[in-house]
C-alpha positions in Angstrom: -278.4 124.9 -27.2 -279.1 125.6 -23.4 -276.4 126.6 -20.9 -276.6 123.1 -19.4 -276.0 121.5 -22.8 -273.1 123.9 -23.5 -271.5 122.9 -20.2 -271.9 119.2 -21.0 -270.5 119.6 -24.5 -267.5 121.6 -23.1 -266.8 118.8 -20.5 -267.0 116.2 -23.2 -264.6 118.1 -25.4 -262.2 118.5 -22.4 -262.3 114.8 -21.6 -261.8 113.7 -25.2 -258.9 116.1 -25.5 -257.4 114.5 -22.3 -257.9 111.1 -23.8 -256.4 112.0 -27.2 -253.3 113.6 -25.5 -252.3 110.0 -24.5 -251.6 109.4 -28.2 -249.3 112.4 -28.8 -246.2 110.1 -29.3 -248.2 107.5 -31.4 -249.0 107.4 -35.1 -251.9 105.5 -36.6 -251.7 104.7 -40.3 -255.0 103.4 -41.7 -254.8 100.5 -44.1 -256.5 100.7 -47.5 -259.7 98.5 -47.6 -259.3 95.1 -49.1 -262.0 92.4 -49.3 -259.7 89.6 -50.2 -260.3 86.3 -48.3 -258.3 86.0 -45.1 -257.4 89.7 -44.8 -258.4 91.7 -41.7 -260.9 93.9 -43.6 -263.1 90.8 -44.1 -263.8 90.9 -40.3 -263.1 94.5 -39.2 -264.2 98.0 -40.1 -260.8 99.6 -39.9 -257.2 98.4 -39.6 -254.3 100.6 -38.4 -250.5 100.2 -38.2 -249.5 101.7 -34.9 -246.1 103.3 -34.8 -244.1 104.8 -32.0 -240.5 105.9 -32.1 -238.4 104.7 -29.2 -234.8 105.1 -28.3 -232.9 101.8 -28.0 -229.3 100.6 -27.9 -229.0 101.0 -31.7 -230.4 104.5 -31.7 -234.0 105.6 -32.5 -236.1 102.7 -33.7 -239.7 102.5 -34.9 -241.9 100.4 -32.7 -244.8 98.9 -34.6 -248.0 96.9 -34.0 -251.4 96.5 -35.7 -254.9 97.2 -34.3 -258.3 96.5 -35.7 -261.5 98.5 -35.0 -264.7 96.5 -35.1 -268.0 98.0 -36.3 -269.2 97.8 -32.6 -266.4 100.2 -31.6 -264.1 97.6 -29.8 -260.4 97.5 -30.7 -258.5 94.3 -31.2 -254.8 94.7 -30.4 -252.3 92.5 -32.3 -248.6 92.1 -32.5 -248.7 92.7 -36.2 -245.6 91.4 -37.9 -243.3 92.6 -35.1 -242.4 89.1 -33.8 -241.9 87.4 -37.1 -239.8 90.4 -38.3 -237.5 90.2 -35.2 -237.1 86.4 -35.6 -236.4 86.7 -39.4 -233.7 89.4 -38.7 -232.1 87.3 -35.9 -232.2 84.1 -38.0 -230.6 85.6 -41.2 -227.5 83.5 -40.8 -228.8 80.7 -38.6 -232.2 79.2 -37.6 -231.9 78.8 -33.9 -233.7 81.8 -32.4 -237.3 81.0 -31.4 -240.0 82.0 -29.0 -239.3 80.6 -25.5 -242.1 82.1 -23.4 -245.1 84.3 -23.9 -246.8 86.1 -21.0 -249.5 88.6 -20.4 -248.9 91.3 -17.8 -252.4 92.9 -17.5 -255.6 91.6 -16.1 -259.0 92.0 -17.7 -261.9 93.8 -16.0 -262.7 91.9 -12.8 -266.5 91.4 -13.2 -268.2 89.8 -16.2 -270.1 92.3 -18.4 -273.5 91.6 -20.0 -274.3 92.9 -23.5 -276.3 95.8 -21.9 -273.5 96.5 -19.5 -271.0 96.7 -22.3 -273.2 99.2 -24.2 -273.6 101.3 -21.0 -269.9 101.2 -20.4 -269.2 102.0 -24.0 -271.3 105.2 -23.7 -269.3 106.2 -20.6 -266.0 105.5 -22.3 -267.1 107.5 -25.4 -267.7 110.5 -23.1 -264.2 110.2 -21.8 -265.0 108.9 -18.3 -261.9 107.0 -17.0 -262.5 103.6 -15.4 -260.4 102.2 -12.5 -259.1 99.4 -14.9 -258.2 101.8 -17.7 -255.0 100.9 -19.6 -252.8 103.4 -21.4 -251.2 103.1 -24.9 -247.7 102.7 -23.4 -248.7 100.0 -20.9 -247.0 96.7 -21.6 -249.7 94.2 -22.5 -247.5 91.2 -23.0 -243.8 90.1 -23.4 -242.3 87.6 -25.7 -239.1 86.0 -24.4 -236.7 84.5 -27.0 -234.4 81.5 -26.4 -231.4 83.8 -27.0 -232.2 85.9 -24.0 -233.8 88.8 -25.9 -237.4 90.0 -25.3 -240.1 91.8 -27.3 -242.5 94.0 -25.4 -246.0 94.4 -26.8 -248.0 97.5 -25.8 -251.7 98.1 -25.4 -251.5 100.8 -28.2 -254.9 102.3 -27.2 -256.4 103.7 -24.0 -259.5 102.0 -22.6 -260.8 99.1 -20.6 -259.1 95.7 -21.2 -262.1 93.3 -21.8 -260.4 90.2 -23.0 -257.0 88.5 -23.6 -256.7 85.7 -26.1 -257.0 82.4 -24.2 -255.3 80.6 -27.1 -252.1 82.4 -26.1 -252.3 81.3 -22.5 -249.8 78.5 -22.8 -249.2 76.2 -19.9 -245.5 76.0 -18.9 -245.4 72.2 -18.9 -247.7 71.7 -21.8 -245.6 71.5 -25.0 -248.7 71.3 -27.3 -250.2 74.6 -25.9 -246.8 76.3 -26.2 -246.4 75.2 -29.8 -249.9 76.4 -30.6 -249.2 79.8 -29.0 -245.9 80.3 -30.8 -247.4 79.3 -34.1 -250.3 81.8 -33.8 -247.9 84.6 -32.8 -245.6 83.9 -35.7 -247.9 82.8 -38.5 -251.4 84.3 -37.7 -250.9 87.4 -35.5 -253.5 89.5 -37.2 -256.5 87.2 -36.7 -256.5 84.1 -34.5 -253.2 85.2 -32.8 -254.6 88.5 -31.7 -253.5 89.7 -28.2 -256.5 91.4 -26.6 -259.8 93.3 -27.0 -260.1 96.8 -25.5 -263.1 99.1 -25.1 -261.4 102.4 -26.2 -261.6 105.6 -24.1 -263.1 108.7 -25.9 -262.6 109.2 -29.6 -260.2 106.7 -31.0 -257.6 108.6 -33.2 -257.8 107.9 -37.0 
């Protein structure tokens, strides 16, 4: 290996190390592969439960979502069973708590990207080059407001470029039908059709 190649390899390791340091407070638990119909592994290469311990009013709690990694390297961020679990817990003794509003907080990359552009950008991201629109794992991607006044924050979970948010979750305030569709996807199909966003990950995605 030449001196120039050594320098490039050293820079790449440094950039990847910087990217991976963003995950120091996060834990990625890989799911066992399953080829059953309707399960995430029918569509994605890998599936991870993403955990992060946070301090809340009730003490330390485990914050949890689910992300999929596609064979093309893109990451699909989902709420996992977080929303349904919260609603189930709140409705143990009554059935009145429900989703009131869902809102995204982050914008996707400003300009449309062609297939070739996505590949070029993917190579840059793999090498650890930060983009101006890079999101961090801790960034709040969306918030779910409940009709009892409580809220659920959903994080990006991975570092990278936010390419797409799920248009099926973009409910119109005065459109009851779109709101019901959004709420149903978040509660009943969060891992597939109710996914939150697609992110082009930065550097080596932790596994």
